[in-house]
C-alpha positions in Angstrom: 6.0 40.9 11.4 7.4 38.1 14.0 11.1 36.8 13.0 9.4 33.5 12.1 7.9 35.1 9.1 11.3 36.1 6.8 9.1 36.4 3.8 6.4 38.9 2.6 3.3 38.7 0.4 3.1 40.4 -2.8 0.5 40.1 -5.4 1.0 41.3 -8.7 -0.3 40.9 -12.4 2.1 39.6 -15.3 1.3 39.0 -18.8 -0.5 36.0 -19.8 2.4 34.3 -21.8 4.4 34.6 -18.7 2.0 33.0 -16.5 1.9 30.1 -18.9 5.3 29.8 -19.1 5.8 30.0 -15.4 3.3 27.3 -15.0 4.8 25.3 -17.6 8.5 25.6 -15.6 6.9 24.9 -12.3 5.5 22.1 -13.3 8.6 20.6 -15.5 11.0 21.5 -12.4 8.4 20.5 -9.8 9.1 23.7 -7.9 6.5 26.2 -6.8 5.6 29.3 -9.3 6.8 31.4 -6.0 10.4 30.1 -5.5 11.1 30.5 -9.5 10.0 34.2 -9.0 12.1 34.5 -6.1 14.8 33.2 -7.4 14.4 35.6 -10.8 14.4 38.4 -8.6 17.3 37.8 -6.6 19.2 37.2 -10.0 17.7 40.8 -11.3 18.7 42.3 -7.9 22.2 40.7 -7.3 25.2 43.3 -7.9 26.6 41.7 -10.5 23.2 41.5 -12.6 23.3 45.0 -13.8 26.9 44.6 -15.3 25.5 41.5 -17.4 22.2 43.5 -18.3 24.4 46.5 -19.4 26.9 44.0 -21.4 24.1 42.1 -22.9 22.5 45.4 -24.1 25.6 46.6 -25.6 25.8 43.2 -27.6 22.6 43.6 -28.8 23.1 47.4 -30.0 26.4 46.5 -31.4 24.5 43.7 -33.7 22.3 47.0 -35.1 
């Protein structure tokens, strides 16, 4: 792949409800669905994301 293309194509299947919500958000914000998914993935993969997920899970478990 040349340096002109810094992105990789990925085809995936998502739940129908997620697809509907992604369509709605894309239209509401006026941005592409790809950009929303890319931002969500970047957030999920960020170094501090694991700490945030762990804290959220601990909070939920404490409620039980």
